[in-house]
N, C-alpha and C positions, 0 to 999 in steps of 0.2 A: 500711130501703137504709142507705146511708151516702152520705151529699150527694155524694158523691168519683164513688162509683158512679150515683147521681141523676140525674148531669149526662150526663152520659157516658153515658147512657143514650138521655138527654131527644135529645143535638144528634144523634143514628142510629137514629131513630125516626123513619117518614115525614113528619111534619108538619114540617116549619120551625121550632126553637126560634127568640121571641119571646124576645130579653131589655131588658130598661126600663136604664139609665143611674141608679146612686146617686150625690147625689152627698154626701149626709148621713147617717143611722140612720134621720132623719123623711123622709126620701122615701124611702129601701130600707120601710121599712111599709109606707104608702101604698102603693108597686109590689107586694107580698106582700097587702095585707090589700083588694085589687082584683084577686088572682086568677091573677099571675101564677106558671111552676112557676121563674126564676130572673131576676136578676139582676148585671150589669155593674158593677163601678169600674174609672173611665175614673184617669186621671191628669191630662190636661182639667178635670170637673169637681175630684177633689176639691185639684190646685193651687189653682182656686177659688176653693171655697168654704171647703179652711186658710186661705188664703192669700192673697187679691180678684190675682192675680199667674197673668196667662195660662200656657203650658204648655211651661218653658222648659228641664225637668231644674231644679224649682226644689224640689222636694217631696223628699228622702232618707228614706231605705227604714224606721230607722226612723217615720216621721211616717205613713208609706204604707201601717206593720202592722200600728198604731197606730189607723190611718180606719179598719181591711181590718176589727180585733177587736172599733171600739165596733158593728159592721155585722152582723155575724155571731153577733155578740154580741146584739141585736136584733129577725133574721128565722130563719129555721127554709124558708127556699130557700137551696141552693145556688146558692153569685158566684163570678161569677169575675174575676180580677185584671186591672190592670197592669202586668205586673212590669220594665217599659218595657225600659232594656237591658239590665236584671237589675241596676244597679246598677255597674256596673265590671265586671275582670274570668271568666275561668272561675269558679274558685272564688267571687269573689259573689255569680256567677249562682245558686252551690250557696246560699252562708247567701239570698241572696233567696227561694230552692222551702221550701224548711228553716221560716222563716221564718213564709210566706204560711201555708204550712202547718199552723205551731201554733196564727199565726189565727184556722183554718179559711174560709180557703178551699176549691173546691171543685175550681176552674183558678185556670190563670194562661194568662196571655201577656207573652213578650220577643220582638225585633224587631233588624231587623239598622241599626239606625241605628250611626252614632258618635255618642259622646258632646260636647254635649252636644246631646237629640235635642229634634225637634222634635213639634208633634202631624203626623196622619198630614194636614193638607191644607192645613199652611203652607208658606210656599215659604224654598226654601237647605239643603236637607235633604241627607244623603248618610249612603250604607251604609261599612258592616267591609269585605271582602273575602269572601266566602262558610266558606272555614274556620274562620273567627272563632267565626261565628256558629253551625257543624257544633260544632265546640271544647266551642258556648254552651249550644247546646238540648240533647250530653251528656253536660257538668255538669249539666244541668239536673234529666234521669234517673235521670242514680244520684242524684242530690240526695234525690229524692223519696224518704217511707218507705212511701204507699199509693200503689201501682201504679194506682188508677181515678183519679188525682188527673191534671186532664189539660189534658197539658204546647201547649196556642199555642202553633207559630210565625210573627211575623209576620214580612214583606216591604218593606219602602221603597221595594224596589229600581227599581222602576214610574216614579214622576217622575227618576231620578237616569238608567237607564243604560236604561227600556224594558220592551214585556210582555213583552220574552222571556226574557229576562234573570232580573224576575220568577216566571216559568212556569216556568223551570229552579231558582232559586236554593227557587219553592214546592216542586218537587217533591224536589231535591237533603234538606228537608229531611222531608219524609218520609219520607223511605227511613231518618230520621238516627232518627228515631222519633216524630218530633213526629207529637201524636194531630191535633191543627185545622189545616189552613192558614190563613193569613188578609194576604191579599195587600193591602193598603191602597193606597189614592186610586187603586181603574182612574176612567177620563173617560169611558166611553161605555156603554150595555148591550151593545156586539158585542165592547170590553173581560171586560166580569164574564162573558158565557154565552163566550164564550170559556181563559179561567179556568180556571172550571165545567169546560170542556171537555176538557184538558188534565194537571189537575194529578187525578193523584190518589188525591183527601186529600179527608174531610171538609172542606165551608171555608168561612167564619166572613166574613158581608160587616159591613161596620161603616155607620151611615146617620148622617149628617151633618148637619143641615140650613147650607144654607146649599154647605157643599162641595164637593168636586172630583165627589162616585163620585153618580150619578144614584140623583133621590131615590124609591127604589119600594111599593110594600103586599108585606108580608110573602112574597105569596100569589108575588107576577110574584119575585120572590128566590127562593125553594125554586123556580118553571119556571124558574127560570133553575141552579138545578143547590143553591143553597146551604143547607146544614146547619142553622144558626145565623143570628141579626141578630144585632145589640148596637144602643142607638138611645142610643148614652152623656152626649148634654152637652140634648139635651131635657126634661130634668127643671129639669135647672140654667138653661137658655133663659130657656124661661116661669116660673120661678118670681125671674127676678133683674129680668122684665118686668117680674113682675106687682110686688113692692116695688119699685120705680122707680114702676110708675101708682100705689101707695097711697103713698108719700112726696111726691109730685107732688098728690097735695090736700089732706092732711096740711098740707103747705107754702102753697099756694091755699090754704086756708079754713079753716084752723083746724083740721077735724075728716077724723072717716071715716068719717063715716055714709055720706057720697055714696059708699063704695065697700062700705056694708056685702050688698050684695049678690054679691060675690064673695071671703064673705071665711064659716066657719064663724068661729061662734061661743063664745061661753065654753065654754058646757055641747054644745056638739054634741063639740066636741073635745078638752073632759074624758071624753065619750064612746066617740071617735075611738078613741083614746094611753090608752082601759085602764083609766081612772082607778077605777072602780070595780073594774077585778077587786085591781089593790095596792092597796081597802083594806079586801078582804074578809081579805087573807091576812094583812094590817098583826090585823085582827080573829080574826084566827081563832089566831096568835101568845097574843095578850093570855091571851084565855080563857084558851090553852093554858096557859097563865103560872100567871092567877088561877085556876087548878083542883091546877095540881101542887102551889102555896104554901098549898092551903083542905087538902090530900091533906096534906100534911105537916105545917097546923096536927092537921086533924083526929088521925090518928097518936101525936103528941103527946100530944095532952090522956089517951086509950087512956092511952100509957103513964103519965101519972101519976096516973092511977084504980088 
């Protein structure tokens, strides 16, 4: 089954789809190795990992395409990627969809913020008119080559215009053809419940540690009506805190020995990263090369006799 079709199936399954966020190929590999069925790539962790900057529209489309391609080349599970505002107008949205699809995305989401956008849990957001976002959704649908590529429409209207407007936009975006609706940053369980009751579409929950939305377990989100949940920054926050602690230990003591119980050792990491499998491939190709040369020499010897 194609990864696009697989992602769509997971979203429509009765059990909620849990999608951790990857900020690089290594974190993506870990997510897959642990056993998750799909993963997400957010603009927030991508910007942090690639640029060391906050999520305020620094990252360009070519940078995100390259980042996506590295991750999809590393894992075999479906990947949902953040398309921000589509990186421009309707024609830019079409290009974003085509390029993400070419880079291996199984799905993407675009949002109705004004450029330059902000992380959905930051202050100071603004949204475009409904008609502008509907036009972007139409452009995204027309641009996809695989009809199962999951197009998610995100609205940030709740923070700007209130929950009523966010729900109306969610239904409008669904009518425009979006596969999934993502109402960003509801502030209470009641708002979350209402969104799922009144938006007639599969819905996405965004769990950000310390963000504006109540932080609930996956099963509670499922009970509220959500079809999928992403944890876009969890790995980034954990990795950043662990790395800060490691550097503080090294600075203080002149060695990382005191951090040893929180680190993989060389052999363990080599095993995890698949070193032996690559070595086996290397040996096989070398052996095939030697065999080919040996056959050639044997054939030449027979001809010389």
